[in-house]
N, CA and C atoms as an extended XYZ file, in Angstrom:
348
Properties=species:S:1:pos:R:3:atomname:S:1:resname:S:1:resid:I:1 pbc="F F F"
N       171.811       71.290      145.379 N   MET     1
C       171.978       72.202      144.248 CA  MET     1
C       170.690       72.998      144.043 C   MET     1
N       170.847       74.299      143.876 N   ASP     2
C       169.691       75.163      143.662 CA  ASP     2
C       169.113       74.964      142.264 C   ASP     2
N       167.803       75.022      142.167 N   THR     3
C       167.140       74.965      140.868 CA  THR     3
C       167.160       76.351      140.237 C   THR     3
N       166.822       76.423      138.967 N   ALA     4
C       166.709       77.721      138.293 CA  ALA     4
C       165.693       78.592      139.023 C   ALA     4
N       164.613       77.996      139.461 N   SER     5
C       163.594       78.743      140.199 CA  SER     5
C       164.167       79.301      141.501 C   SER     5
N       164.935       78.517      142.241 N   ASP     6
C       165.552       78.988      143.486 CA  ASP     6
C       166.454       80.195      143.227 C   ASP     6
N       167.247       80.115      142.168 N   ILE     7
C       168.184       81.189      141.828 CA  ILE     7
C       167.425       82.462      141.473 C   ILE     7
N       166.413       82.340      140.626 N   VAL     8
C       165.626       83.505      140.224 CA  VAL     8
C       164.873       84.091      141.418 C   VAL     8
N       164.308       83.250      142.263 N   GLN     9
C       163.597       83.756      143.441 CA  GLN     9
C       164.547       84.471      144.403 C   GLN     9
N       165.760       83.950      144.578 N   GLY    10
C       166.745       84.622      145.419 CA  GLY    10
C       167.096       85.990      144.872 C   GLY    10
N       167.320       86.051      143.567 N   TYR    11
C       167.599       87.315      142.889 CA  TYR    11
C       166.434       88.299      143.067 C   TYR    11
N       165.233       87.823      142.810 N   HIS    12
C       164.034       88.664      142.874 CA  HIS    12
C       163.818       89.215      144.285 C   HIS    12
N       163.934       88.352      145.297 N   ARG    13
C       163.772       88.800      146.686 CA  ARG    13
C       164.813       89.859      147.046 C   ARG    13
N       166.046       89.654      146.575 N   ALA    14
C       167.124       90.593      146.920 CA  ALA    14
C       166.887       91.970      146.304 C   ALA    14
N       166.685       92.027      144.977 N   TRP    15
C       166.577       93.364      144.362 CA  TRP    15
C       165.303       94.071      144.765 C   TRP    15
N       164.203       93.333      144.961 N   THR    16
C       162.952       93.996      145.318 CA  THR    16
C       162.932       94.450      146.774 C   THR    16
N       163.897       93.988      147.573 N   SER    17
C       164.031       94.491      148.943 CA  SER    17
C       165.120       95.568      149.011 C   SER    17
N       165.679       95.938      147.845 N   GLY    18
C       166.656       97.016      147.779 CA  GLY    18
C       168.108       96.575      147.857 C   GLY    18
N       168.364       95.278      147.959 N   ASP    19
C       169.744       94.782      148.074 CA  ASP    19
C       170.259       94.355      146.700 C   ASP    19
N       170.605       95.345      145.886 N   VAL    20
C       171.062       95.077      144.516 CA  VAL    20
C       172.385       94.319      144.537 C   VAL    20
N       173.255       94.620      145.494 N   GLU    21
C       174.535       93.911      145.590 CA  GLU    21
C       174.306       92.410      145.794 C   GLU    21
N       173.412       92.047      146.689 N   GLN    22
C       173.083       90.634      146.896 CA  GLN    22
C       172.433       90.041      145.641 C   GLN    22
N       171.570       90.796      145.003 N   ALA    23
C       170.914       90.309      143.785 CA  ALA    23
C       171.944       89.949      142.724 C   ALA    23
N       172.994       90.730      142.614 N   MET    24
C       174.006       90.488      141.579 CA  MET    24
C       174.821       89.220      141.829 C   MET    24
N       174.749       88.648      143.038 N   THR    25
C       175.441       87.375      143.278 CA  THR    25
C       174.768       86.231      142.525 C   THR    25
N       173.561       86.442      142.069 N   TYR    26
C       172.819       85.439      141.305 CA  TYR    26
C       172.974       85.618      139.791 C   TYR    26
N       173.722       86.622      139.373 N   VAL    27
C       173.793       87.039      137.974 CA  VAL    27
C       175.164       86.725      137.380 C   VAL    27
N       175.180       86.204      136.163 N   ALA    28
C       176.426       85.914      135.451 CA  ALA    28
C       177.114       87.209      135.028 C   ALA    28
N       178.431       87.189      134.971 N   ASP    29
C       179.202       88.371      134.569 CA  ASP    29
C       178.822       88.846      133.170 C   ASP    29
N       178.465       87.907      132.288 N   ASP    30
C       178.168       88.246      130.894 CA  ASP    30
C       176.669       88.256      130.587 C   ASP    30
N       175.864       88.579      131.589 N   ILE    31
C       174.403       88.603      131.396 CA  ILE    31
C       174.028       89.529      130.231 C   ILE    31
N       172.975       89.143      129.546 N   THR    32
C       172.348       90.028      128.566 CA  THR    32
C       170.925       90.289      129.049 C   THR    32
N       170.462       91.501      128.845 N   CYS    33
C       169.106       91.865      129.244 CA  CYS    33
C       168.487       92.713      128.143 C   CYS    33
N       167.291       92.333      127.763 N   ARG    34
C       166.482       93.143      126.846 CA  ARG    34
C       165.348       93.717      127.670 C   ARG    34
N       165.254       95.034      127.679 N   ALA    35
C       164.212       95.729      128.434 CA  ALA    35
C       163.644       96.818      127.534 C   ALA    35
N       162.476       97.347      127.862 N   PRO    36
C       161.909       98.404      127.042 CA  PRO    36
C       162.888       99.565      126.857 C   PRO    36
N       163.256       99.817      125.617 N   GLY    37
C       164.111      100.944      125.287 CA  GLY    37
C       165.601      100.735      125.477 C   GLY    37
N       166.033       99.540      125.916 N   VAL    38
C       167.458       99.334      126.170 CA  VAL    38
C       167.840       97.854      126.085 C   VAL    38
N       169.004       97.599      125.539 N   ASP    39
C       169.628       96.279      125.589 CA  ASP    39
C       170.880       96.434      126.436 C   ASP    39
N       171.020       95.594      127.441 N   LEU    40
C       172.143       95.679      128.372 CA  LEU    40
C       173.066       94.486      128.199 C   LEU    40
N       174.365       94.740      128.321 N   GLN    41
C       175.376       93.693      128.235 CA  GLN    41
C       176.263       93.768      129.466 C   GLN    41
N       176.360       92.679      130.207 N   GLY    42
C       177.269       92.588      131.338 CA  GLY    42
C       176.645       92.961      132.669 C   GLY    42
N       177.228       92.391      133.718 N   LYS    43
C       176.708       92.563      135.075 CA  LYS    43
C       176.747       94.013      135.542 C   LYS    43
N       177.784       94.750      135.192 N   GLU    44
C       177.896       96.135      135.653 CA  GLU    44
C       176.753       96.997      135.105 C   GLU    44
N       176.485       96.883      133.815 N   ALA    45
C       175.388       97.651      133.210 CA  ALA    45
C       174.042       97.217      133.782 C   ALA    45
N       173.877       95.921      133.978 N   TYR    46
C       172.637       95.386      134.526 CA  TYR    46
C       172.426       95.879      135.961 C   TYR    46
N       173.492       95.879      136.763 N   ALA    47
C       173.397       96.340      138.147 CA  ALA    47
C       173.013       97.818      138.203 C   ALA    47
N       173.579       98.629      137.312 N   ARG    48
C       173.215      100.054      137.274 CA  ARG    48
C       171.740      100.221      136.929 C   ARG    48
N       171.266       99.444      135.964 N   TYR    49
C       169.882       99.532      135.522 CA  TYR    49
C       168.926       99.153      136.663 C   TYR    49
N       169.149       97.997      137.258 N   ILE    50
C       168.299       97.539      138.363 CA  ILE    50
C       168.452       98.474      139.561 C   ILE    50
N       169.683       98.901      139.825 N   GLY    51
C       169.955       99.788      140.948 CA  GLY    51
C       169.308      101.147      140.804 C   GLY    51
N       169.050      101.565      139.577 N   GLY    52
C       168.370      102.831      139.352 CA  GLY    52
C       166.880      102.763      139.645 C   GLY    52
N       166.303      101.575      139.513 N   PHE    53
C       164.866      101.415      139.729 CA  PHE    53
C       164.524      100.937      141.139 C   PHE    53
N       165.338      100.074      141.701 N   ALA    54
C       165.032       99.457      143.001 CA  ALA    54
C       164.669      100.468      144.089 C   ALA    54
N       165.363      101.610      144.199 N   PRO    55
C       165.011      102.561      145.267 CA  PRO    55
C       163.615      103.177      145.125 C   PRO    55
N       163.013      103.087      143.955 N   THR    56
C       161.681      103.663      143.773 CA  THR    56
C       160.572      102.728      144.248 C   THR    56
N       160.902      101.482      144.526 N   LEU    57
C       159.876      100.523      144.947 CA  LEU    57
C       159.310      100.874      146.313 C   LEU    57
N       157.995      100.805      146.413 N   THR    58
C       157.318      100.957      147.697 CA  THR    58
C       156.734       99.629      148.147 C   THR    58
N       156.739       98.654      147.245 N   GLY    59
C       156.226       97.319      147.538 CA  GLY    59
C       156.319       96.460      146.300 C   GLY    59
N       155.925       95.215      146.455 N   ILE    60
C       155.930       94.288      145.323 CA  ILE    60
C       154.733       93.361      145.489 C   ILE    60
N       154.012       93.152      144.418 N   GLY    61
C       152.887       92.225      144.425 CA  GLY    61
C       153.182       91.098      143.463 C   GLY    61
N       153.471       89.918      143.998 N   ASP    62
C       153.769       88.771      143.140 CA  ASP    62
C       152.481       88.194      142.569 C   ASP    62
N       152.543       87.824      141.296 N   ILE    63
C       151.380       87.253      140.624 CA  ILE    63
C       151.595       85.766      140.382 C   ILE    63
N       152.689       85.436      139.637 N   ALA    64
C       152.884       84.044      139.257 CA  ALA    64
C       154.331       83.779      138.871 C   ALA    64
N       154.688       82.505      138.928 N   GLU    65
C       155.981       82.029      138.443 CA  GLU    65
C       155.731       80.746      137.659 C   GLU    65
N       156.424       80.648      136.541 N   PHE    66
C       156.413       79.426      135.746 CA  PHE    66
C       157.851       79.055      135.455 C   PHE    66
N       158.179       77.784      135.574 N   SER    67
C       159.551       77.382      135.268 CA  SER    67
C       159.560       76.037      134.565 C   SER    67
N       160.563       75.907      133.715 N   GLU    68
C       160.794       74.655      133.014 CA  GLU    68
C       162.292       74.558      132.743 C   GLU    68
N       162.924       73.611      133.393 N   GLY    69
C       164.359       73.450      133.214 CA  GLY    69
C       165.113       74.678      133.659 C   GLY    69
N       165.899       75.251      132.734 N   ASP    70
C       166.724       76.417      133.075 CA  ASP    70
C       166.052       77.746      132.754 C   ASP    70
N       164.753       77.727      132.501 N   ARG    71
C       164.019       78.950      132.160 CA  ARG    71
C       162.917       79.206      133.187 C   ARG    71
N       162.819       80.476      133.594 N   VAL    72
C       161.850       80.867      134.627 CA  VAL    72
C       161.181       82.168      134.194 C   VAL    72
N       159.866       82.232      134.337 N   ALA    73
C       159.113       83.458      134.056 CA  ALA    73
C       158.461       83.934      135.353 C   ALA    73
N       158.619       85.216      135.650 N   LEU    74
C       157.971       85.837      136.803 CA  LEU    74
C       157.021       86.930      136.311 C   LEU    74
N       155.902       87.036      136.970 N   PHE    75
C       154.934       88.099      136.721 CA  PHE    75
C       154.636       88.752      138.062 C   PHE    75
N       154.699       90.081      138.117 N   TYR    76
C       154.524       90.767      139.391 CA  TYR    76
C       154.140       92.224      139.159 C   TYR    76
N       153.731       92.889      140.246 N   TYR    77
C       153.403       94.311      140.233 CA  TYR    77
C       154.485       95.066      141.001 C   TYR    77
N       155.403       95.758      140.325 N   PRO    78
C       156.347       96.622      141.040 CA  PRO    78
C       155.594       97.887      141.464 C   PRO    78
N       155.449       98.081      142.737 N   GLN    79
C       154.678       99.209      143.255 CA  GLN    79
C       155.605      100.390      143.536 C   GLN    79
N       155.221      101.553      142.999 N   THR    80
C       155.991      102.784      143.164 CA  THR    80
C       155.019      103.913      143.500 C   THR    80
N       155.555      105.114      143.682 N   ALA    81
C       154.686      106.270      143.918 CA  ALA    81
C       153.778      106.520      142.720 C   ALA    81
N       154.225      106.101      141.521 N   ALA    82
C       153.453      106.353      140.307 CA  ALA    82
C       152.366      105.313      140.061 C   ALA    82
N       152.597      104.066      140.466 N   THR    83
C       151.624      103.016      140.166 CA  THR    83
C       151.781      101.813      141.096 C   THR    83
N       150.683      101.142      141.310 N   SER    84
C       150.725       99.867      142.032 CA  SER    84
C       150.020       98.785      141.230 C   SER    84
N       149.549       99.156      140.025 N   THR    85
C       148.754       98.207      139.236 CA  THR    85
C       149.338       97.896      137.865 C   THR    85
N       150.515       98.404      137.542 N   ALA    86
C       151.124       98.122      136.239 CA  ALA    86
C       151.967       96.847      136.357 C   ALA    86
N       151.591       95.793      135.657 N   PRO    87
C       152.328       94.539      135.788 CA  PRO    87
C       153.661       94.574      135.054 C   PRO    87
N       154.563       93.716      135.517 N   ALA    88
C       155.847       93.501      134.850 CA  ALA    88
C       156.034       91.999      134.694 C   ALA    88
N       156.812       91.625      133.692 N   ALA    89
C       157.134       90.220      133.473 CA  ALA    89
C       158.613       90.115      133.150 C   ALA    89
N       159.241       89.061      133.661 N   GLU    90
C       160.638       88.778      133.345 CA  GLU    90
C       160.753       87.314      132.967 C   GLU    90
N       161.545       87.077      131.943 N   TYR    91
C       161.811       85.724      131.479 CA  TYR    91
C       163.315       85.503      131.572 C   TYR    91
N       163.717       84.598      132.432 N   PHE    92
C       165.120       84.370      132.741 CA  PHE    92
C       165.624       83.057      132.156 C   PHE    92
N       166.899       83.046      131.808 N   THR    93
C       167.619       81.815      131.499 CA  THR    93
C       168.734       81.693      132.525 C   THR    93
N       168.850       80.524      133.144 N   VAL    94
C       169.882       80.269      134.144 CA  VAL    94
C       170.854       79.253      133.559 C   VAL    94
N       172.143       79.593      133.607 N   ARG    95
C       173.193       78.681      133.141 CA  ARG    95
C       174.301       78.646      134.182 C   ARG    95
N       174.780       77.451      134.484 N   ASP    96
C       175.888       77.278      135.437 CA  ASP    96
C       175.616       77.976      136.769 C   ASP    96
N       174.368       77.921      137.223 N   GLY    97
C       174.015       78.454      138.532 CA  GLY    97
C       173.845       79.961      138.620 C   GLY    97
N       173.837       80.654      137.472 N   ARG    98
C       173.685       82.111      137.458 CA  ARG    98
C       172.693       82.516      136.368 C   ARG    98
N       172.044       83.654      136.566 N   ILE    99
C       171.136       84.193      135.553 CA  ILE    99
C       171.985       84.739      134.415 C   ILE    99
N       171.790       84.189      133.217 N   SER   100
C       172.603       84.598      132.069 CA  SER   100
C       171.842       85.467      131.078 C   SER   100
N       170.522       85.439      131.170 N   GLU   101
C       169.714       86.247      130.260 CA  GLU   101
C       168.422       86.650      130.960 C   GLU   101
N       167.999       87.890      130.706 N   SER   102
C       166.733       88.395      131.221 CA  SER   102
C       166.031       89.153      130.102 C   SER   102
N       164.772       88.846      129.922 N   ILE   103
C       163.917       89.618      129.027 CA  ILE   103
C       162.858       90.240      129.932 C   ILE   103
N       162.874       91.551      130.018 N   LEU   104
C       162.026       92.296      130.942 CA  LEU   104
C       160.972       93.056      130.144 C   LEU   104
N       159.719       92.899      130.536 N   VAL   105
C       158.611       93.537      129.831 CA  VAL   105
C       157.767       94.332      130.832 C   VAL   105
N       157.595       95.623      130.553 N   PHE   106
C       156.729       96.470      131.364 CA  PHE   106
C       156.377       97.707      130.556 C   PHE   106
N       155.369       98.425      130.996 N   ASP   107
C       154.933       99.657      130.357 CA  ASP   107
C       155.695      100.824      130.980 C   ASP   107
N       156.688      101.349      130.265 N   ARG   108
C       157.530      102.428      130.808 CA  ARG   108
C       156.717      103.638      131.246 C   ARG   108
N       155.687      103.985      130.511 N   LEU   109
C       154.900      105.180      130.847 CA  LEU   109
C       154.221      105.070      132.213 C   LEU   109
N       153.884      103.856      132.612 N   SER   110
C       153.231      103.661      133.908 CA  SER   110
C       154.135      104.019      135.071 C   SER   110
N       155.447      104.005      134.852 N   TYR   111
C       156.390      104.257      135.946 CA  TYR   111
C       156.971      105.661      135.907 C   TYR   111
N       156.365      106.532      135.115 N   GLY   112
C       156.793      107.934      135.074 CA  GLY   112
C       156.372      108.637      136.341 C   GLY   112
N       156.672      109.911      136.423 N   PRO   113
C       156.284      110.677      137.615 CA  PRO   113
C       154.766      110.657      137.799 C   PRO   113
N       154.315      110.645      139.053 N   PRO   114
C       152.869      110.658      139.317 CA  PRO   114
C       152.240      111.920      138.729 C   PRO   114
N       151.018      111.787      138.310 N   ARG   115
C       150.289      112.946      137.773 CA  ARG   115
C       149.923      113.878      138.909 C   ARG   115
N       149.982      115.176      138.652 N   PRO   116
C       149.647      116.145      139.731 CA  PRO   116
C       148.190      116.068      140.134 C   PRO   116
């Protein structure tokens, strides 16, 4: 049986490599996500949100993972044309083998278009 950490790591590896469809296999149909400027309900909305950002990634720099029971926190640097040093954090809850909640924290302004 996969641990919460295994599930979150599988999800993270999939979406950060551009495979949003595979990433969604780790996500519950009724997922809730709180992110800067938006609250998302359901897998379809979540997939659109992640799918809109994943193609902009040029790399990923992992910082740390902490887990306790069904809760996992990831800290990493999503690298894009605009930034490679703006950190992001996600706090996940895993229930019944799927990610049921995500709290995503990042500085939206850091991921805007690169300055001329």
